[in-house]
C-alpha positions, -999 to +999 in steps of 0.1 A: -107-321+031-094-298+058-069-328+074-048-326+042-043-292+038-034-294+074-004-312+064+011-281+046+002-255+071+037-264+080+055-256+045+029-228+034+027-200+054-003-182+026-024-211+034-025-212+072-055-185+080-074-200+056-073-227+063-071-229+103-108-208+098-122-235+083-109-258+105-134-244+134-163-258+116-155-291+112-178-306+135-210-292+121-195-276+085-227-265+059-226-254+019-208-222+027-176-235+045-175-263+022-175-235-010-145-218+011-128-251+013-132-258-023-122-223-033-085-226-014-081-264-035-083-238-064-061-212-046-037-240-048-034-257-078-027-222-091+002-214-069+011-253-069+050-240-074+048-214-049+073-220-013+094-211+013+128-199-006+165-203+022+190-187+007+223-203+017+241-175+025+216-149+046+221-133+088+211-147+116+201-126+133+166-135+153+130-109+150+096-117+154+066-102+146+035-101+162-001-093+152-042-093+158-077-092+145-092-076+172-130-090+173-128-112+136-145-139+147-181-135+136-197-159+158-180-151+198-165-126+186-132-138+199-096-126+186-069-145+164-037-137+174-012-140+143+030-148+143+064-148+128+093-153+131+131-149+112+164-159+108+178-137+092+151-128+055+133-168+064+106-176+076+114-203+099+084-202+124+044-187+121+008-193+138-027-183+138-045-188+164-078-178+178-074-162+215-095-183+242-112-150+256-131-121+243-106-092+244-119-060+253-101-034+229-077-033+200-043-032+229-056-055+249-058-089+224-025-070+210-011-075+244-019-113+246-004-116+211+029-104+223+036-129+248+025-158+233+048-150+202+074-139+231+072-174+245+080-190+209+107-163+205+119-181+236+119-213+227+140-203+191+163-190+215+170-223+239+171-243+201+196-220+190+216-217+218+228-255+212+248-244+177+262-222+191+241-189+187+235-160+212+205-141+215+197-108+231+178-083+224+156-097+204+137-075+179+093-082+185+075-061+159+040-054+170+016-022+148+002-006+183+020+015+205-005+013+230-002-029+233+040-012+237+033+009+265+017-017+284+039-040+283+070-015+290+055+007+322+043-016+354+021+010+364-006-002+337-022-028+341-049-046+341-076-064+364-078-094+349-061-118+359-050-139+324-039-103+314-014-098+346-003-131+341+004-119+305+018-089+317+042-102+337+053-122+313+069-102+288+075-075+312+105-096+329+119-106+292+120-071+285+142-059+318+161-092+311+173-074+276+158-106+258+133-094+238+131-055+222+100-037+221+096-018+185+069-001+168+060-013+126+037+011+106+006-021+100+018-020+066+047-037+069+032-059+098+041-096+079+020-114+104-011-096+091-015-124+068-018-151+092-045-129+113-071-122+084-083-118+051-065-096+029-074-084-003-052-100-032-034-064-034-024-066-001-022-105-003+006-101-029+028-074-014+032-097+017+042-131-001+072-120-013+087-105+020+078-137+042+100-155+015+079-172-009+087-173-044+073-196-077+099-219-072+095-241-115+126-256-124+132-227-143+132-206-113+149-229-090+177-228-114+183-193-122+184-191-079+208-215-079+235-204-102+227-167-085+241-179-054+269-196-062+279-164-080 
């Protein structure tokens, strides 16, 4: 069941966190894990028409969001990193992944997540360059001011080797003006949906901001007519 749902995560970002969380327990699943995956199927049945909408007339600006759920894993206390990349208002790339090491603080966890998001930005930037698009000063939004300060100040650094390597990587991109770091309030952190289980109100608030719509035949026809106008 998890294997089947993994295919859907390539087109449905609303399923990514839940499916990836269930995938961690494939080796030794228990009854509660089976109940959790069945709950995902029930959600999928009720949102069968929900999908990403890509309007044709939209800006081609590249932006990104990076977020983390500090110590979210109940077994290892590792944090879960999430990132989302947009071309204009179109969500084109997203990820949700448990970090390899346990972060002591929220700042450290955010600081580990940001270079991963930055690396994805650089790959997308190189691919889009082949189509004639040049991107610099790409906005990268984070909801942790301390992590942003850590990326921009070479005096502040950690003694840990894995932190130090990431420090130099992200700082180099900031110095070269490839990316620019901006603070965003947690309420408007779009990558939040990729890092943790959210209340229903919060979940439904983020879905349309990711570009997800109920794509019934009537809705598709109405959207198409609106674009033609």
